[in-house]
N, C-alpha and C positions, 0 to 999 in steps of 0.2 A: 683735318679734312677741309676741303674748300667747297663752297657752294656758290652758285651763280647769283649775282646781284645786278639787277637791271631789267630783267624780264623773266617771269616765271616764278620759281619757288620762293625767292627772297625779293620779289619785285617791290620796290619802294612805292608807298601809297601817297600819291601827290595830293589827293583830296584831304588826307589826314593832316598833312603838313599845312595846307592852306587853312583848314579849319582851326588848327591850333597855333597859328602864327602869332607872333608877339603882338601884332596890331589888334588881335581879337581879345587881348587881355590875358595873356598867359600869366599864371600866378605862381611865383617861385616861393611863396611863403612856406610851403610844405617841405622844401628841400632842407636836409639836415646840414646846414652851413656852418654850424659852430660845434666845437668839440672841446669841452673843458675850458671854455673861454678863449680858445685859439681859433684862428681862421681855418676853415677846411681847405686843404690843398688839393688841387687837381693838376696832375702832371700831363703836359702836352708834349708829345714826341715829334721831333723834326730832324730832317737831314741837316748837315752842317754847312751847306753851300749858302752863299749870300742870298740867293733867290729863295731857297727854302726857309731861311731865317726871316726874310722880309715877309713872306706869305704867312708864316706862323705868327709873327707879330701882329699882322692884320686880324687873325683869328682871335688871339688873346685880347687885343684891344676891344673887339666886338663883345667878347664874353665879359670882360671887366666892366664895360659900360652897362651891361645888362645885369651882372651879378657882382657888384663892388664888394660884397661881403666874402667873396671867395678869393683865395690866393692861387693864381694860375702860374705854375712853374714850368719853364721851358726845359726840356730834356733833349740834348743833342745826341743823335745816334749816327753811326756809319753803316751803310748797307753794302751788299756785294756789288751793286751797280756803281757805288761811289769808289770802291776800292780797286775795281778793275776798269780802267779807262782806256786800255790799249786795244780792246776788241769791240766790235759792234755788238749791241745787246742781243741780237738774234743768235749769236754764237754761244751764249752761255746762260740763257734762261729767260730772255725777254723782259717784259715790264715787271714781273713778279720780283725781280732782284732789287727793286726799289721799295718794295712793300712788305714782303713776307716777314722780315725781322721786326717791323713795327707791330704787325698783327700778333706775332708770338709774344711780344712785350705787353700788349694789351691783355691778352688771355692770361698771362702770368701775373698781371697786376703791377708790372714795373712802370707802366704809363697808363693813363686813362683815355687819352685822345691821341690820334695820329693825324697829322696834317699832310695832305698829298696834293700834287698837281693831278687833277682828275684824269687827264689824258694819259698819265703814266700808270694808272691802276689797271691791273688785269681784270678780266671779266669775272673770275672766280675769287670770292672773298672767303676767308676762313669761317667755318661754322661758329655762330655765336656773335659775329661782328656784322656791322652794316655801315654804309655811308649815311650818317644821321643828319647831315646838313651841308650847306654850301654858303659861301659868301657871294655877293653879286658878281656876275661874270665880267671879266675884263675883255679888252679887244681880242677877238678870236683870230685875227689875221696873222699871216706869216709876213716876215720882213726880209727883203733882199738887201744885203749889206755889202758895200764895196768901197774902194778908195775914191774919193771925190775926183772928178775929172775924167774918170773912166766911163766908157759907154759900151753897151752891149747890143749888137744887132742879132737878128734871128739866125743868121748863118755863121756867126762867130763861133770859134772853138775856144773854150776857156774852162777852168777848173772851179767847180762849186763844192763847198764843204757842207755836207749833210749826211747823217746816218739813216735818215728816214726814207724808206722806199716810197711812201706817199709823196714826199717832196721831190724825190728823184724823178719819178715818173712825170709829175706835173711840170717841173722845171724843164725836163727834156721835151715836153710837149710845146713849151714856149720857145726853147732854144735847142733844136734837134742835135746840135753838135757839141753841146756842153758835156763835160766829163765830170761825173760825181765821185767825190772822194770822201772816205769815212771821216767824220768829225765828232769827237767826244770831248768831255770836259765841261766845266761850268761856263757861264756866259762870258766872264772876263777872259778866261783861257781861250775860248773860241775866237773872240774878237782879236786877241793878241796874235793868234796864229794867222789871221787874215792880215794884220798889220805887218807881220814878219814875212809875208809873201808866200806862205804855204798854199794859199788859195787865191783865186782872183775874186771870188765872192763867197759868201756864206749865207745860210738861211736860218733865221731864228724866229721864235714866236714873239709877236708884239707884246703879249701880256707880260712876259718875263722882263723884256727890255724896259717897259713902262714901270713895272713894280720896283725895279732896281734904280730907276731914275736915269737910266742911260739915255733915254729919249722921253720927251714929255708925254704924259697920259693924254690920249686923244679921245677919251670916252665920250666927250660932248661934241666931238667933231663928226659930222655925218659923211665926210669925204671917204670914199672907199679906197682910193688909190692916190697917194701923194708921197712927197719926199721930205725928209728931214736931213739937214746937213749939220754935222757936229764933229769936231776934232778931226777934220780932214777925211771924214767918212760920210758916205751917203746911205741913209736908211730909207729904202723905198718900200712902202706898204704895198702888198700884192692883194688885189681884190679877191674876194671869196669866189667870184665867178671863174677867175683864172687858176686859183689854187685853193681848193676846198680844204678847210682845216681838219685836223684830227678830231675825232669825237671828243667832246668835252674840253677842247683847247680853251684856255683862259679861265677855267673854273677851278676853284680851290675846294677840294673834297675833305670833309671832316669825318673821320672814322672812329667809331666807338663800339661798345657792346650794344646789343640790340634793344636793351632796356636799362632802366635805372636812372639815378639822379643826373649823371653826366650826359646821358642820352637826352634827357629832358632839357638840360641847359643848351645843348647844341641845337635842339629842335627850336628853341625859343629865338635863336638868332638866324635861323635858316632863311635864305632868300628863295622864295617860292618860284620865281621865274627861272633862276639859274638851276634850281633843283629839277624843275620840269624839263629843261633842256638836257641836263645830265641823264635823267631817267630815259628820255626818248632816244638820245644818241647812243647810250649804252644798250638799249633794247635793240636798236638796229644791228649793232655789232653782234649781239647775242643771237639774233635770228639768222644772221649770216654765218654763224659759227666762226667768226673771225678771231684769230689770235693776234699775237704781237707782230707777226711777220708780213701780214698782208698789206698791200698798198691801198688802203681804204680811207676816204675822208667822209665825214658825216657832220652836218651842221643844221641846227634848227633855229629859225628866226621867229620870234614872237611879237605880234603886233595886236595888243589887246587879246581878244578871244581867237585870233587868227594865227595859225602856224604854217610856216613854209619849211619843209623838211627836204634836205638835199643829200644826195649820195654820189660819191665818186669811187669807182672801182677800176683798177688797172690790172692787166695781166701780169702775174708774178714773173720776175726775172732777176738775175743777179745784177749788181751795180756796174759790172764791167761789160755790159752788153755791147754788141757791135753797133757802130754809129749808123749803119745803114739799115738796121733792124727797125721795123715799124713799131711804134708804141701804140698799144690799144688801150684807150681810156674810155670808159663808159660813164655817163652822167645821167642822173634822173632827179626830178623834183616833183613833189606832191604838195598840195595845199589843202587846208581845211580847218575845222574848228579844233582848238587846242584840247577841248574836253574829249575829243575822239582821237587822241594821239595814238592809241594802240592800233586803230584801223589805218591810220596814216602810215604807221610803220609797216604794216602788212602790205599796203598798196605800194610802198616804196621798193620793197624787196621782190615784188612779183617779176 
């Protein structure tokens, strides 16, 4: 059985995480870390792609720094989404194809933790499980990638690789004559397809590119839209005003059982700001009853106690829509106190 996680029945408690944050003196002395003189082992499940492994290494590093007495063991698993790369996700199950096998493994005791890209998690989480923590959010922007020396004007016709309806609509809003073509596979495979000439351009998340070291992490750079040139390719960051990211893009979600020692460990390394963003953005999707197939972008910006919450909704259509068909994109932004995030969510979806 799956239950909603993000707003409602299993709504994460932001205040609880803030109050129990490591900075407030979380005490791990009570954790049963030793067994017969041996280190306690915690099994961390991950997909096998380079990006998934890199993200899981970040989680394990944070856990080891906080709990050096624990042996954190990486367990690599393959999911339905990894095994079937020939079809678009919406054809055979949506986001759950990357998550459900990990959830079953936690419930069976085969692993203790599952590490996910938060934007790939479905709204429904299996009963008994929860997103217990996050790492600090990486850059949430999308990146437009193409061969250096190429230029794109608004009235040009060219082929863009992306399987995301959210990206398709927004790129077509920027370039009305662009033709979007399905793109699957890991980051390296997608870039190789671009270099092989299968596409004129592709769109990938900045967070994944930066975590893999494909381009330099710009987390300390306040520039919203700029270009990086590397290996005869141009990586152009798209501003969030032009292309609103997917909900929770750039956030690593750490899933465990809803209580217990492992839950407490993850809670101790949780990044409160990223967790607040995850909670609010998933709440927007939940209130809109949005599944995996809708072209929706959600992004929350936090500045101290102030939150700016933005939504992009587009009329659903297939990726082979006629060029002269008008694209209907609706955008809305609300602002207010972070502590009143639930009211901001309600105001946003009105």
